[in-house]
C-alpha angles and dihedrals in degrees: 000000000000090000090055089048092055091046092053091051095046095049090057092048091049096048104035114065089192092062106106103179144359090248090057090050094046096049105030112025111097094197091057092047091049092053094048093046090048092055089057093044091048091054090054090046092052090050091053093249090133099163092055090045091055092044091056091045093052092046086054090054091053093048100040109013086235117122118202117169109232089234093062115109113225124188129212127303099012110175117201105190114209088331104197109155097009113151123186119185131228100260096039115130118199121190129214126298097014126155124209125185131206121296095022120149122199097185150140131259101228146345098294120136130234121031104004105145130072130269118223118204124216122303095011120159119205113192126222116290094009119146119209107186127181145031099290136107132259104208127236119286093012127143126214112201124231113278094012120144109213116196102160141040119297115208121227122282093021137132117217123197138174143022107320092018119250126193108248100170134026128179089352094304122113108237100176139023109226112186109204093187104047097042112152116247107232093198092053090046091054092047090051091050092050091048090052092051091049091051090050092050091047090054091050092049091048092050091049092049092049091049092054095047 
């Protein structure tokens, strides 16, 4: 237990250049507090003390604004940076050495039972505001860009970007060019298509009226 405690402290110190001391991390970092409180809640959950598990989990929400369901399985050295608004669902599995930023949701897509939340492999980074929704796996060493919405499996060593997320790099090789500036507007495209159809109909009506005059 003490070894895990030291690991949790050290991973924050290693990955956050703003961390000045272990004391500061231990007393003031909400992500560190959330991980430690979750380990306690998860122990209660595994021993079928569900009310106590939920009580610890909800106390964590009030203290840190990070909600981790006590049933979620979290590996070693998870770093939740800032953490405000992070939500991690009941059947989520997180591997070792992962990093999660503020506003991330690891959630489900409905009211189904069983495994309904994602699995993160080892050394996965999930950027701020990203949503990973569904019972699939994000492979080892993969990165999810800020604001991405991931709805399907991501292979290892990949970078996923966009809504819905697309793989833009795999094994260090760029596999897709995703232009974030010149993204087509689907609403505008539909309006243009409707305008074209209306113009075509107006021409046909005009031709019909001229033929009968």
